[in-house]
Every structure is written in C-alpha cells, then in structure tokens.
C-alpha positions in Angstrom: 0.0 0.0 0.0 3.0 2.3 -0.1 2.3 3.5 -3.6 -1.4 4.2 -2.9 -0.5 6.0 0.3 2.0 8.2 -1.5 -0.5 9.2 -4.2 -3.5 9.6 -1.9 -1.9 11.7 0.8 -1.4 14.8 -1.4 -4.9 14.3 -3.0 -6.5 14.2 0.4 -4.5 17.2 1.4 -5.8 19.0 -1.7 -9.4 18.2 -0.7 -8.8 19.4 2.9 -7.6 22.7 1.6 -11.0 23.4 0.1 -12.4 23.9 3.6 -9.3 24.8 5.7 -8.2 28.4 5.6 -5.4 30.6 7.0 -2.2 29.4 8.5 -3.7 25.9 8.9 -3.8 25.5 5.1 0.0 25.9 4.9 0.4 23.4 7.7 -1.8 20.8 6.0 -0.1 21.3 2.6 3.4 20.9 4.1 2.4 17.9 6.1 0.9 16.2 3.1 4.0 16.9 0.9 6.6 16.0 3.5 4.7 12.8 4.4 4.7 11.8 0.8 8.4 12.6 0.5 9.0 10.4 3.6 7.2 7.5 1.9 9.2 8.0 -1.3 12.5 7.9 0.7 11.4 4.7 2.4 10.6 3.1 -1.0 14.0 4.2 -2.2 15.7 2.6 0.8 13.8 -0.7 0.4 14.1 -0.8 -3.4 16.2 -3.7 -4.8 17.9 -2.7 -8.1 17.3 -5.1 -11.0 14.3 -6.9 -9.4 11.7 -5.4 -11.8 8.4 -4.0 -10.6 8.3 -3.7 -6.8 5.8 -2.6 -4.2 3.1 -3.9 -6.5 -0.6 -3.6 -5.8 -3.3 -5.2 -8.0 -7.0 -5.3 -7.5 -9.7 -6.0 -10.0 -11.4 -2.7 -11.0 -13.7 -3.2 -13.9 -14.0 -6.9 -14.5 -16.1 -6.5 -17.6 -13.2 -5.1 -19.6 -10.4 -6.6 -17.6 -9.2 -3.3 -16.1 -7.2 -3.4 -12.9 -6.1 -1.0 -10.2 -2.6 -2.1 -10.7 0.5 -0.2 -9.5 4.2 -0.9 -9.4 7.6 0.8 -9.2 10.7 0.1 -11.2 13.9 2.1 -11.4 12.7 4.9 -13.7 9.4 5.1 -11.8 11.3 5.4 -8.5 13.5 8.2 -9.7 10.5 10.2 -11.0 8.6 9.6 -7.7 11.6 11.0 -5.9 11.8 14.0 -8.3 8.1 14.7 -7.8 8.2 14.4 -4.0 11.4 16.5 -3.7 10.1 19.4 -5.8 6.6 19.6 -4.5 7.4 20.8 -0.9 9.9 23.3 -2.3 7.3 24.7 -4.7 4.9 25.0 -1.7 7.6 26.8 0.3 8.1 29.1 -2.7 4.4 29.9 -2.7 4.7 31.0 1.0 7.1 33.7 -0.2 4.8 34.9 -3.0 2.4 37.8 -2.9 -0.7 36.7 -4.7 -2.7 39.5 -6.5 -6.4 40.0 -6.2 -6.9 38.9 -9.8 -5.3 35.5 -9.0 -7.0 32.5 -7.3 -5.0 32.9 -4.1 -2.5 31.0 -2.0 -4.8 28.3 -0.7 -5.9 27.4 -4.3 -2.3 27.3 -5.4 -1.3 24.9 -2.6 -4.3 22.6 -3.3 -3.7 22.5 -7.1 0.0 21.8 -6.5 -0.8 18.9 -4.3 -3.3 17.6 -6.8 -0.6 17.7 -9.6 1.7 15.8 -7.3 -0.8 13.1 -6.5 -2.0 12.5 -10.0 1.5 12.5 -11.3 2.5 9.8 -8.8 -0.3 7.6 -10.0 0.9 8.1 -13.6 4.4 7.1 -12.8 3.2 3.9 -11.0 0.2 2.7 -13.1 0.8 -0.7 -14.7 -2.7 -1.0 -16.3 -3.0 0.9 -19.6 -6.5 2.2 -18.9 -5.6 3.4 -15.4 -2.5 5.1 -16.8 -4.6 6.9 -19.4 -7.2 8.1 -16.9 -4.5 9.7 -14.7 -2.6 10.9 -17.7 -5.7 13.0 -18.6 -6.5 13.9 -15.0 -3.3 15.7 -14.5 -4.3 18.4 -17.0 -7.2 19.6 -14.8 -5.2 21.0 -11.8 -2.4 22.1 -14.3 -5.0 24.1 -16.3 -6.0 26.1 -13.2 -2.3 26.5 -12.1 -1.6 28.2 -15.5 -4.9 30.1 -15.8 -5.3 31.1 -12.2 -1.8 32.6 -11.6 0.9 34.5 -13.4 0.6 37.5 -15.7 -1.5 38.9 -18.5 -2.9 36.5 -21.1 -2.5 33.6 -18.7 -6.0 32.4 -19.6 -5.0 32.3 -23.3 -2.0 30.2 -22.4 -4.2 27.9 -20.2 -6.7 27.4 -23.0 -3.9 26.6 -25.5 -2.4 24.1 -23.0 -5.9 22.6 -22.6 -6.6 22.3 -26.3 -3.2 20.6 -27.0 -3.6 18.3 -24.1 -7.2 17.3 -24.9 -6.5 16.7 -28.6 -3.5 14.5 -27.7 -5.6 12.8 -25.1 -8.3 12.0 -27.6 -5.7 10.5 -29.9 -4.4 8.4 -27.1 -7.9 7.3 -26.1 -8.4 6.0 -29.7 -5.2 4.1 -29.4 -6.2 2.6 -26.0 -9.5 1.4 -27.4 -7.7 -0.1 -30.4 -5.2 -1.8 -28.0 -8.1 -3.2 -26.0 -9.9 -4.5 -29.1 -6.7 -6.2 -30.3 -6.1 -7.7 -26.9 -9.6 -9.0 -26.7 -9.4 -10.6 -30.1 -6.1 -12.3 -29.2 -7.6 -13.8 -26.0 -6.0 -11.4 -23.5 -8.6 -10.5 -21.0 -6.8 -7.6 -19.3 -5.1 -4.3 -20.0 -2.2 -5.1 -17.7 1.1 -4.0 -19.1 2.6 -7.4 -18.3 0.0 -9.2 -20.3 0.1 -6.8 -23.3 3.9 -6.9 -23.7 3.8 -10.4 -25.1 0.7 -9.9 -27.2 1.0 -10.5 -31.0 -0.5 -8.0 -33.4 -0.5 -7.2 -37.1 2.2 -4.9 -38.4 -0.2 -2.2 -39.5 -2.1 -2.4 -36.2 1.0 -2.1 -34.1 2.2 0.9 -36.1 -1.1 2.7 -35.9 -1.3 2.1 -32.1 2.3 3.2 -31.7 1.6 6.5 -33.6 -1.5 7.2 -31.4 0.5 6.8 -28.1 3.5 8.6 -29.5 1.6 11.7 -30.6 0.1 12.0 -27.1 3.5 11.6 -25.4 5.2 13.9 -27.9 2.7 16.7 -27.0 3.2 16.2 -23.3 7.0 15.9 -23.6 7.0 18.5 -25.5 8.6 17.6 -28.8 9.0 19.5 -32.0 6.6 20.4 -33.8 3.9 20.0 -31.1 5.8 22.0 -28.5 4.4 25.5 -29.0 2.1 25.4 -26.0 5.0 25.2 -23.6 6.7 28.6 -24.1 3.4 30.3 -23.9 2.3 28.5 -20.7 5.7 28.9 -19.0 5.7 32.6 -19.8 2.3 33.3 -18.5 2.1 31.1 -15.4 3.9 31.6 -12.1 7.4 30.3 -11.4 6.0 27.6 -9.1 3.4 26.5 -11.6 6.2 26.4 -14.3 8.2 24.0 -12.1 5.2 21.6 -11.6 4.5 21.8 -15.4 8.0 21.5 -16.9 10.0 19.7 -14.2 7.3 17.1 -13.3 4.3 16.9 -15.5 6.1 17.0 -18.8 8.1 14.0 -17.7 4.9 12.0 -18.2 5.5 12.3 -22.0 9.1 10.8 -22.0 8.2 8.3 -19.3 5.3 7.1 -21.4 7.6 6.7 -24.4 9.8 4.5 -22.4 7.1 2.6 -20.5 4.6 2.0 -23.3 5.9 2.9 -26.8 9.1 0.8 -26.4 7.5 -2.0 -24.4 4.2 -2.5 -26.1 5.2 -1.7 -29.7 8.9 -2.7 -30.1 8.6 -3.4 -33.9 6.7 -0.2 -34.6 9.2 1.7 -32.5 12.1 0.3 -34.5 10.1 1.2 -37.7 9.5 4.8 -36.6 13.0 5.4 -35.1 14.5 7.2 -38.1 11.8 9.8 -38.1 11.8 10.2 -34.3 15.6 10.6 -34.3 15.3 13.4 -36.8 12.6 15.1 -34.9 14.6 14.8 -31.7 17.6 16.4 -33.3 15.5 19.2 -34.6 14.0 19.7 -31.1 17.5 19.9 -29.6 18.9 22.5 -32.1 15.6 24.4 -32.5 15.1 24.7 -28.8 18.6 25.9 -28.2 18.4 28.5 -31.0 15.0 29.7 -29.9 16.3 30.1 -26.3 19.2 32.2 -27.7 16.8 34.6 -29.3 14.5 35.1 -26.2 14.3 38.4 -24.3 11.7 36.9 -21.8 13.5 34.9 -19.2 10.6 32.5 -18.6 10.3 31.7 -22.3 14.1 31.3 -22.4 14.0 28.6 -19.7 11.0 26.9 -21.5 12.9 26.7 -24.8 15.9 25.2 -23.0 13.6 22.5 -21.9 12.4 21.8 -25.5 16.1 21.2 -26.3 16.6 19.0 -23.2 13.6 16.9 -23.9 14.9 16.4 -27.4 18.0 14.9 -25.8 15.8 12.6 -23.7 13.9 11.4 -26.8 17.1 10.9 -28.7 18.5 8.7 -26.0 15.4 6.6 -25.7 15.1 5.8 -29.4 18.8 5.4 -30.1 18.2 2.2 -28.1 21.6 1.5 -26.7 22.0 0.7 -23.0 24.1 3.8 -22.5 21.7 6.1 -24.3 18.6 4.8 -22.6 20.2 4.9 -19.2 21.4 8.5 -19.9 17.9 9.5 -21.1 16.3 8.1 -17.9 18.8 9.9 -15.8 18.3 13.0 -17.8 14.6 13.1 -16.7 15.6 13.5 -13.1 18.5 15.8 -13.6 16.6 18.1 -15.9 13.8 18.3 -13.4 16.2 19.5 -10.6 18.1 21.9 -12.9 15.0 23.5 -14.5 13.3 23.8 -11.1 16.2 25.8 -9.8 16.3 28.0 -12.9 12.5 28.7 -12.8 12.5 29.5 -9.1 15.5 31.9 -9.3 14.1 33.6 -12.3 10.8 33.9 -10.4 12.6 35.7 -7.6 14.1 38.1 -10.1 10.8 38.8 -11.7 9.1 39.3 -8.3 11.6 41.9 -7.3 12.0 43.8 -10.5 8.4 43.4 -11.7 9.6 42.4 -15.2 10.4 39.3 -17.2 12.6 41.1 -19.7 16.3 40.5 -19.7 16.9 44.1 -20.8 15.3 45.4 -17.6 18.1 44.0 -15.5 21.8 44.4 -15.2 24.3 44.6 -12.4 22.3 42.3 -10.1 25.4 40.6 -8.8 26.5 43.9 -7.1 23.2 44.2 -5.2 22.4 40.5 -4.7 25.6 38.4 -5.0 24.1 35.3 -3.5 21.2 35.3 -5.9 23.6 35.8 -8.7 25.8 33.0 -7.5 22.9 30.6 -7.2 21.7 31.5 -10.7 25.2 30.9 -12.1 25.3 27.4 -10.7 21.8 26.6 -11.9 22.7 28.0 -15.4 25.9 26.0 -15.5 23.9 22.9 -14.7 21.6 23.6 -17.6 24.5 23.8 -20.0 25.7 20.5 -18.6 29.0 21.6 -17.1 31.1 18.7 -15.9 30.8 18.2 -12.2 27.1 19.0 -12.2 24.4 16.4 -12.5 23.1 17.0 -16.1 26.5 16.5 -17.6 26.6 12.7 -17.0 23.1 12.2 -18.4 23.8 14.3 -21.5 27.2 12.6 -22.0 25.5 9.2 -21.8 22.9 10.2 -24.4 25.5 11.5 -26.9 28.0 8.6 -26.2 25.3 6.0 -26.5 23.8 7.5 -29.6 27.1 7.8 -31.3 27.5 4.0 -31.6 24.3 3.8 -33.8 23.6 7.3 -35.1 26.9 9.2 -35.2 25.4 12.0 -37.3 22.7 12.6 -34.8 25.1 12.6 -31.9 27.4 15.0 -33.7 24.7 17.5 -34.6 23.2 17.3 -31.1 26.6 18.1 -29.6 26.3 21.5 -31.2 23.5 22.3 -28.7 26.0 22.1 -25.9 27.8 25.0 -27.4 24.5 26.9 -28.0 23.6 26.2 -24.4 26.7 28.0 -23.2 25.7 30.9 -25.4 22.1 31.3 -24.2 22.9 30.8 -20.5 25.9 33.0 -20.4 24.1 35.7 -22.5 21.2 35.8 -19.9 23.6 35.8 -17.0 25.9 38.5 -18.5 23.0 40.8 -19.3 21.1 40.4 -16.0 23.9 39.9 -13.5 27.0 41.8 -14.6 27.7 45.4 -15.2 26.6 48.4 -13.3 23.1 48.3 -11.7 20.6 50.8 -12.9 18.8 53.0 -10.4 15.7 50.8 -10.7 17.7 47.6 -10.1 19.3 49.2 -7.0 15.9 50.2 -5.7 13.9 47.1 -6.4 16.3 44.1 -6.5 17.3 42.8 -3.1 19.3 39.8 -1.8 17.6 36.5 -1.3 16.1 36.2 2.2 17.1 33.2 4.4 13.9 31.4 3.7 14.4 31.9 -0.1 17.9 30.6 0.1 16.8 27.4 1.8 14.4 26.7 -1.0 17.2 26.8 -3.6 20.0 25.3 -1.6 18.6 21.7 -1.7 18.3 21.8 -5.5 21.9 23.1 -5.9 23.1 20.5 -3.5 21.5 17.7 -5.5 23.0 19.1 -8.7 26.5 19.0 -7.1 26.1 15.7 -5.3 24.7 13.7 -8.2 27.2 15.5 -10.5 30.1 14.1 -8.5 28.5 10.8 -7.4 25.5 9.7 -9.6 25.8 6.0 -8.6 22.7 5.9 -6.4 20.6 6.9 -9.4 22.4 5.0 -12.1 22.4 1.8 -10.1 18.5 1.7 -10.2 18.2 3.0 -13.8 20.8 0.8 -15.6 18.9 -2.5 -15.2 15.7 -1.0 -16.7 17.7 0.4 -19.6 19.4 -2.9 -20.3 16.2 -4.9 -20.0 14.3 -2.6 -22.3 17.0 -2.6 -25.0 17.2 -6.4 -24.8 13.4 -6.7 -25.1 13.2 -4.5 -28.2 16.2 -6.2 -29.8 14.7 -9.6 -29.2 11.4 -8.5 -30.7 12.9 -6.8 -33.8 15.5 -9.5 -34.6 19.2 -10.0 -34.3 20.0 -7.7 -37.1 19.2 -4.7 -34.9 21.1 -5.8 -31.9 23.8 -3.5 -30.7 27.2 -4.6 -29.7 27.5 -1.8 -27.2 27.0 -3.3 -23.7 27.8 -0.2 -21.7 25.7 1.6 -19.1 26.1 4.8 -17.2 28.3 4.8 -14.1 29.8 7.5 -12.0 32.5 8.0 -14.6 30.2 8.1 -17.6 30.3 5.4 -20.2 32.7 2.5 -19.7 
C-alpha cells in the first residue's frame, strides 16, 4: 500500500484545503507533501535494483473489460517519484514567499492545485494498467490548467486554453489508441489491459504501427517535442514560477516516461520502424530549442525553450536504443527536473523583485544581490551540462550511446552544448554583470534566508549527483538494459547493438 498511500496523501491534502483556511492551510499542505516525501524515501531505501516491478498492488477494478487498479515501481518510476516528491514541498515553500494578486486565485488554491498535480503524477508514474494510466494521464491536466490560468501574468488564460486544447487533442488520440489496443487484446484472447500481459501480445504490423503512432503523438505533445511544443513557451511565460516547475519539471516527464514505458514495451517493432523519423525530430528539437532560447528576451520563455532542447536529448537517448543512451535518457529526466526547477524559481525571484520578465530590464544584479547571482550561475551552468554538475553525466550518456548507432545525430546534437553555453551566459551576463541601474538598485534585493533554503537543496542535489550519480544509475541501468534487450529480441538479431555499456559515476565504460 506504499504507492497508494504516497499518491492519496497529497490528493486528500488538496481536498482538505477546500475547507481549511489561514495558516492551517499551509500546515496541511506541508504535512501532506513532507509525508509523501518520507514514503518515497522509504521506498528508495527498500528498493532492490534489478528486481523489476516492486511494491506492487493489484485489485480488479472493472472486470467486464479486464481493467485493474494495478500499481508498481521500477527504477525509472522510482526516480520520477523522488523527483516529484522532492520538488513539491519546495514549490509549496516558494508559494509561501509569494504575494498573490487580487486577480489570482490565491495561496490556498495554489497549494491545493500543486498537491493535486503531485498526487495524479505519482499515479501516472506507477500505473501498470493501460486504462488506469490513461485516466490519470488525462486527469493531471485539470489542476495544471488552473495553475496556468489562475496565476501568473496577463494573457495567462490564453496560455491555459492553449495548453488545454493541445492536451485534450493529444488525449483523444491516445484514447483511440487505448481502445484499439483493448480490441486487439480481446481478439487475441487477452482479458486484461495489464502491461505485463500486453507486452507479449502478438498484433499485425499495421495495427501495431497505428497504435504506436497514437500513443507517440500523445506523449510527444506532453513531452513537449517539435513540432507540437508551441504550448510550452506560452504556458511557461504566463504562469507563475512555481506553476512552471510543476509543469515542466514534473508533469512534462509523463511524456518521455510514457515513451519508455509504453511505446518501447508494447510496440517494439513499430518503435524500430519509426525510429529514423523520431531521431530526426529529436535532433530538430535539440537544435531548434537551443536557437530559440538564444533569441529570447523573456526569461521564462528562455528557460522553457531550453527544456524543448533538453527533452529532445531525452527522446534521442530513448530511441537510439543502446543501454548507455537509454540509461542516460532516464537519468536526464531526473537531472533536468532539478536543474530546471532551480532556474525557474530563481528567475521567479528576479521577476518578483523587478516586476519584469525582460532581460533588458536587469543588469548589475550581482552587485546588489551576490548570493542570488551565484545561485543563478550554478543553476545556469547545470543547464548547459557543465562537468561536475548532474546534467553532464546524463547528456554525455545520451550522446555517447547515440554515437554507436547514429553518429550523425550525436554529432549534430553536440552543437547544442555550445549553444547552451551561449544562451545561458548571455542571460547571465546581461542580467547579473555590469553596473546596476537605479531601478535595479531600488527594487532588487538579496535572497532572504527562507528563499535561500528553498534553492540550496536543489543546488546541493545538482552537485552531489554530478560528482556521485551511482545511487541513481544503479537503479536505472537494469531497466535500460532490460528494455533494450526486449526491443532487440522483438525486432530480430540484425538490430542488436554490440554496445553493452551503461552509465556509471564516470560516464560510459
């Protein structure tokens, strides 16, 4: 019952906040998020690497269609659970330092919606029944819609509606694919929608390809991946920094997680068939996202476009289908979440002080707020994958693993590492260095002690896992090897890779 408890506690907390007001609402929200984090840590301590799905729960739900309330955790699921439960209490603490305007929904609503996103996301990362996964996949968009539309700046409602339309459209495509999968399973004598049953199900070539495309479109929108990414910069720009963290650092991982869990596992032959196109789109996402970030004057949009590039790396690693690239991609999901959360929150502090999202309205911040500037530098360096910080090992793993099968893709993608240095350093130089303007001197102040302690855990994780990533890689490598082996077995020996490597503390070996 550990998984159910972890998912239900924040959802119950969100419900309680509909009737509890004042300081008590903060207490309830923090208790719910910290309790969930405690359960996640306990699961991590008890987890045995390489033993497949653990902490499993299975109860018949809708017997007429073979649907189960089925949950389980493997290595990638565990890391995403940890990511979600680490970031949520920090976002709640960030909200405590916010000043909500009268035209926004208010602090209590923000706390409740954040907890709801956490609870539904945990269900997504642990569902092992396809129908159950789909339902929670769709449910996450409800609180996220209100987080975007209820907070942030002007035109936030436009951004929320755009997010909703993209999400609903992709969800309808996925629903059609789920129905098609169920019909095929029924015709083949499989009475359930359990992932474990469906993985060994035979299906016609065209059927498999059409079902793969349906799932892949839904996950590509959620990821987000070029060319269905345009909702992300708008949503990130218009929502609050805390909402952006929940959306980009946590919820968007559902897309890449779904590709790994369902597209590769359920449709291995179709995945192999579609790989050339997906590799090309991933490379385009990597370069386009980096170039778009370089052109941005709005800091929130800049961070959003960096994520388009980073998600391109994740997709590239997954579909390169080598043990090193897949392990690197899975590790990338965690590291990107921590790095992006730090960037969004620090940018949020800048925006809150100056009252502007434009890079041109800053300058000389390091002279009036050196600690804030130092924290932003570390977060920025992690985003450009500086060696010694956590994202480096995952990006290196993706590129190194991809090189063995698609050297052209790895070579082009490496250009983005140079572009990342340009867009991060450009933002840092223009906002932090030089002489502060009178407005910056007047409005921009140093981080308070409470604000520092929100950022410090994120920076600490970036440094610790940059130096010693073994606790993460040890639980991710077995899943990567198993998935690659499964796909290679399904697609035939001609596609087998001779590259047996995985990610360790020193990179690829």
